N, C-alpha and C positions, 0 to 999 in steps of 0.2 A: 623339482626344479632345480635350473642348471646355479653352479657357484660362478662369479664374477670371475675367475680362470680358468672356467670349461668356457666359455664363450669366444671365438677371432672373433674379437670388435674390431681386427683389420678391413673386414669388411664390412661393415656396418656405413650405410649411404651417408648418418651421419660425421663418419672423420670428416675432420679436415675445419666442422665448423665451432666455433667459438661453445668450452662448452657452461660458459655463461648465459644465453641460450635459455639452458636446457632446464636452468634451475629462473634466473628472471620472471618466465612466465608464472610460475606460482603468488609470485610477488607482486605482480599484476594482478589488480584487485578484478577489472572484469575486462578481458584482451581482447581487445577487437580479432572479433574470426576470421578475417580476412586481411591481416599481417598476421597472427602469429598462431593462431588453430591449426584452420584451414592449409598454410606453404609445412607446418610441421607435420604435421597431419601426413599430409600425401607423400610427405619425404621416404614418414616413416614405415604409411603401408606398403610403399615398397624396394621394402628395402628384406635383401635378404636372408638375413640373422631376429628380421622383426618381430617372430615366438619364443625366438630362448629370450631377447629383452622383454619381450613385456612380464614371459613367465618368473625370469630374476628377479622384477621390481618390483612385482607384486608378492611376495616371499621376502624381500632382501631392503627395499631402497622407499623410504615413510615419506621422498621432500623428490619434485624435480620432472622432468620429463623424459617417461620412457617405453616403449613399445607403442609412444601414439599417443600417451596419454599423460595426466595431467598427476598428482597421486589421490582427490580422490572419484577421477574418475574408475582409476584402480580399487581402490576402497568402495563402490558401488557396488563391481562385478565380483564381490562375496557379498554380499549379503544378500539372504534372504527378505524376496518383496521387490514387488515392483516401485522400481524410483525413477527420476522424469531423468535426473545423470544419465544412468545406468541404461537407457531407452534413448535416450540422445543421443550416445559416445557410439552403440549398435547400434545405428540407423547412419549417425553422419565414416561411420565403418563401413558399410554395408557400401556406398554412394564410394565406396574410390574402393568397391573387393572383395572386401573382408564382412564372411557371409558370423552373426554370433556363434555360429556355432566353429567355427577355424578359430576365434576369439579364447570358448573357452578349452576349444585340445592345443590352444599357446596358454590360457593357464591349469594345466594339466600335465605338461611334460614334467620330467624327471631327468 
């Protein structure tokens, strides 16, 4: 998993977006998917550094929106057994062209 300093954040699609957006989403109890989740997920899914961001955050960040996922979603990918959260996030990424295999390959990056 890459370190923060090993990622070229200048290439990120979210460059220029206020950082607060990526933390505020964790504080909203039930964020409206059409206003918050879908636009952010689409922004991240098309990002050239998406896999590195997800890989980094899964190990190093325990709060905020990273790699197109909130903390609970990233954590659900690391658990064994079936979870509704993991199934939902995998389906939402599949709808954006990112497969389950691509997600897990990103998590295995080192």
